[in-house]
C-alpha positions in Angstrom: 12.0 39.7 20.8 9.2 38.3 22.8 8.8 37.6 26.5 6.6 35.3 28.4 5.6 36.8 31.5 3.7 36.1 34.7 2.2 38.9 36.8 0.3 38.0 40.3 -2.7 39.9 41.3 -1.4 42.2 44.5 -5.6 42.5 45.8 -6.5 38.8 44.9 -3.4 36.9 45.1 -4.7 35.3 41.3 -1.8 34.8 38.6 -1.8 36.1 34.3 0.3 34.6 32.2 0.9 36.0 28.6 3.6 37.1 26.1 4.3 40.5 24.8 6.9 42.0 23.1 7.2 45.2 25.3 6.5 43.5 28.8 6.5 47.7 30.3 3.6 48.8 27.9 2.0 45.2 28.8 2.0 45.5 32.5 1.1 49.1 31.9 -2.0 48.3 29.9 -2.9 46.0 32.9 -2.4 47.9 35.6 -4.5 50.7 33.8 -7.9 48.9 33.7 -7.9 48.4 29.4 -7.6 44.4 29.6 -10.6 42.8 30.9 -9.9 40.1 32.0 -7.1 41.4 34.5 -9.5 45.2 35.6 -10.5 43.5 39.0 -6.8 42.1 40.2 -5.3 45.9 39.7 -2.5 46.2 40.9 -0.5 43.7 39.3 3.3 42.6 39.5 5.8 40.7 37.1 6.8 37.9 39.3 8.4 35.8 36.5 9.7 36.5 32.9 11.2 34.4 29.6 12.8 35.7 27.0 12.5 34.6 23.3 13.7 35.1 20.0 10.4 34.4 17.9 6.8 35.3 19.0 5.8 31.1 18.0 8.3 29.9 20.1 6.8 32.7 23.1 3.1 31.4 22.0 4.0 27.9 22.5 5.6 28.7 26.4 2.7 30.7 27.2 0.7 27.4 26.0 3.0 24.9 28.4 2.6 27.4 31.4 -0.8 27.7 31.3 -1.5 24.3 31.5 1.1 24.4 34.5 -1.7 26.5 36.3 -2.0 25.6 39.8 0.4 22.3 39.8 3.6 21.8 41.1 5.4 23.0 37.4 4.2 26.3 37.9 4.9 26.6 41.9 8.5 26.3 40.6 8.2 28.9 38.0 7.0 31.7 40.7 8.8 30.1 43.1 12.5 30.2 41.3 12.5 26.7 40.8 11.7 25.8 44.7 7.8 24.1 44.9 
């Protein structure tokens, strides 16, 4: 199983979108500073996730969400369906 996730920086309020097959390990990785693109925003919290049975579907959904970033569709995701 693969998970598309959105994490939010408690420090800056910035969002990061990704996908993984182990959300707990991936969040630990982000919060440890091992990921260059998220190092400065630590700590990070998961604010949204979707599950997929295959890697390709998760990757396609990640790309779709990244295109939403900042728009109404993105706001609906992180606000539980409300803009």
